[in-house]
N, C-alpha and C positions, 0 to 999 in steps of 0.2 A: 504493500500500500504506500502511496506517495506520502512522504513526510513533509509537512508544510511548515518550514522553518519561519521563525519570527522575522528574520532578516528580509524576507520577501513578502511578508504580509499574508493575507488570506489566499488559500489555494483552492481552486475548484476543478475537479476532474471531469473529463468527458470520456462516453464509452470510447613605396619606390625612393655622390656628394650632396648634400642637402640643397634642395631647391626651395625657393620661398614658399612658405605655407600659404595655401589658398584659403582665403577667408570666406565665410558663409554670408548669409543674408543679413545678419545683424552683428555689429561689433560691440554692442552693449553686453557687459558681463554680469548677468544676474547671480544671485547667491548659488553656491554649489548645492545640488540636490543629491539624489542617490547616485553613487558612482557605479556604473556598469561597464564591464569589459566583455567584448565580443570578438570571436574569431572562429573560423572553421578550417577544415582540411589540415589536420594537426599532426598526428604522430606517425613517424615512419615505422617500418617493421622492426621488431626487437633486434638489437645488435647492429642495425644499419648505421654507419657512421655519419656524423654531421659534416656537411660541406658548406661552402659559401652560399650555395644556391638551394640547399635542401637539408632536410632532417634537422631543422632548427627548433624543434618542439621544446627543448630544454630552455633555450634563450627566450622564446615567446612566453613560456610559463613564468620565468623569472621576471620578465617585463610585466606580465599581468599581475603578479603578486606585488610588485613594487608600486603599482597604482592603487593598492589597497581597496579593491572593489567590494561592494556589498553584495553584488550579484554578478555571476559569470554566465554568459550565454555562449554555448558551443553550437556552431552552425552546421553540424553534420560532417560526416567523414572524419570522425574523431580519431580513428585508428586505421592504418593501412597494413596489409592489403585487404584483409578479410574481416576485420573487426570482431574476431573471435574473442571469447572471454580471456583465453590465455594471452593473446596478443595485447589486449587492453591492459591486462595486469602487468605485463612485462615491459610495456613502452609508455602508453598514455598515463597510466597510473603513477609511474615513477617521475613524471614531470608535472603535468596538469592535475594529477591526482591530489596534489596538495591543496587544490581549490575545490575539491569535490563537494564539500558541504555547502559551498556557495553557488554551485552549478545547477543550471536548468538546461538540459540538452535538447538539441533538435536532431532528428534522425536523418542520415544521408543515404546515398546509394551504396557506398561500400559496406555499410552495416548489413545490407542484404546479401553480401557474398557469403555470410554465414546464414544458413537456412532460417527463415523466420526472424532474422536479426536477433537471434537468441542471445548472442554475446552482449549486444547493446542493452537489451532489456534487462539482462541479469546484472551487468555491471552498474547500470544506472537505476536499479530497482527502487531505490529510495528517493530518486530525484525526478521521476516522471511516473505516470500512472500505468504504463504498459500499452500494449497494442490497442488501437491502431496508431498511437503515437501523438495524437493531438491533445492539448490541454490548455488551460487558462489559469493565470494567477495574477495577484496584485503586487505592486511594489511602489511605494512612495506616492500613492495617488494615481499611478499609471496602471492600465491594464496591459498585460502581455499575453499574446495568443501564439501558441507554438503549433505549427502544422507539420504534417507528413506529406511532402511534395513528391514522393515516389509514386507517380500516377500509374505505373505498371504493377505496383504491389498492393496499393490500396485504392479505394475509389476517391478520386479528387473531387468528383461531384458531391459525394457524401461529405467530404471535408468542407467544401464550400458552403453546403447547406448548414453544417454545424456552425461554421464561423458566422454565417448570417444570423442564425438564431442567437448565438452567444453575444454578438455585438448589439443586437436589438435588445436582448434581455438585460445586458450589463453595459449600458452606454457610458462612455468616459470622454472627458475633455481631451485627454492625451492617451495614446496607445501605441504599442509596438507589435508588429507581426514578424515572426521568424519562420523561414522555410529554407531548406537547403538549396533548392534549384531556383536561380534568379529568373524572373520574367524578362528582365533586360540586362544584358551584359556585353561588354566589348572584348571579352577574353577570347583567345584563339582556340582554346580547347573545346569549349561548349557554346558560348554565346547565348543569344536569346532562347528562352524555353517557352514556346506557345502553349505547351500542355498545362502550365500552371496559370493560364489566363483566368480561369474561373475563380481561383483563390485571390489573385491580384484584384480582380474586378469587385469582389465582395468587400475586400479591405478598403479599396478606393471609395466605394459607395458609402461606406460608413465613416469616411474622413479619417482613416488611420493616418498617423503621423510619420512613423518610421517603419521601413521594411528592411529586414536584415537577411542576407543570404550568403552562401559560399559557392562551392562547386567549381567555379573558375578560380585558379590559384593566383589571385591578384587582389589589389584594392581598387575599388571604383566607387565614386559617388556621383549620383545623378541629380540634376535640377528637379525640384518637386514636379511630379507627373500625375496625370489624371488616369482614368480607367484604361485608355488606349495608348498610354505612354507619351501623350502630349504635354507640353509645359503648362503648369497650372499654379496659380498663386496659393490655392488651398489644396494642392495635391500632396502625395506622399514623397518623402525624401528616401530614396532607395540606396542602400549600400551593399556592395559585394565585398566580403572580407574573407577571402580564401587564403590568407597569408599566415595561418597558424603554425606552419612548420614544414609541411611537405614541399616538394620542388615547386618552383614558380613557373607560371605560364607566360606566354607573350601576348602582346596586343594583337587582336584580330582587326575586324572592321569597327571603327569607332562609331558607336551608336548615338542616335539623336538624344540629346539631353545629357550626355556624359560630361561632367564638369571636371573631374579629376580622376586620372588613371595612372597606376604605376604597378609594375610587376618585377621590380628589382630589389625590393626590400621586404623581409618578413616583419610582421608586426601585428598589433591589435588595435581595434577601435575602442576608444573610451567614450562613453556617453554619460553625461550628467543629466539625469531626469529630474527636472524641476517642476514645480506646480505651474502649469501653463506654458512651459517652454522646455527646450533641451539644448545642450551644448554637445559638440562632438569634436574629437581629435583623433587622427590616425597617427600612431607613434610607432617608430621602428625599433628594432632590438638594440640599437645604440642610444635609445632614449630621445631621438629627434622627433619633433612634431612636424609632420609632412603635409597635413591638411587639417584645417580646423574651422570652426564657425559655430553659430547658434541660430536658433529659429523658434518662433512661437508655435505652439500647437494650433491646429486648425479646427 
């Protein structure tokens, strides 16, 4: 059964040398709220050595810990290659495992290389409610909705219906949605994923504020976007944060709305969730802030 820690509030279950930091929509610095760290595509296979371009899960874990988060959001593909329980315990747990009690995970596609994603569901048994992998919780006045975007393994139509019901039943001024597969991405390995459009559309219709994904091994931030990816002053700010440790991918075709992209540095996204606004900063494993800004909730 999912343990609902006080640090994240109430929990409700359901079945890239430094370049100048790019500023966001607002330069006003409101008081710091709840500090959240997010990253996906994290741990290499047990015993695989760290290199300049890969297997940097130890360094990203140290960075994440140094930011003193109250909440950690892993964005899928936490362990390679198969996310078996043995692999998770021998690699991910020895690095990011130090943050386990603060972690709320999102399931990725590599988790399903172990039948039924059994390793994932067992390792994170106290941090999420089990199959099919979607759930909701509160943190600092924000609602967080975690989705399973593996549309060949679960019904994304059912996930979209669940998200619609939950967002109607539990409206919030400020909210975050996480799912491993990004609807929009400029990464060379995967890029846009039309299969998750139903999930994106529901989140946009309910004026969700932040969308977090991984899958492409890079960092990317988009201008606020509407249901169909067009720019919108009251749209969602979408981040791809697949820089948690595994090898980095290259830039593919730059997608409309992409404001900041880099695939040369591992790092994590720090979010400060405030009442009515959020701040964001992408920090690399050398502690440099490479992208930052803040925005009011919509």
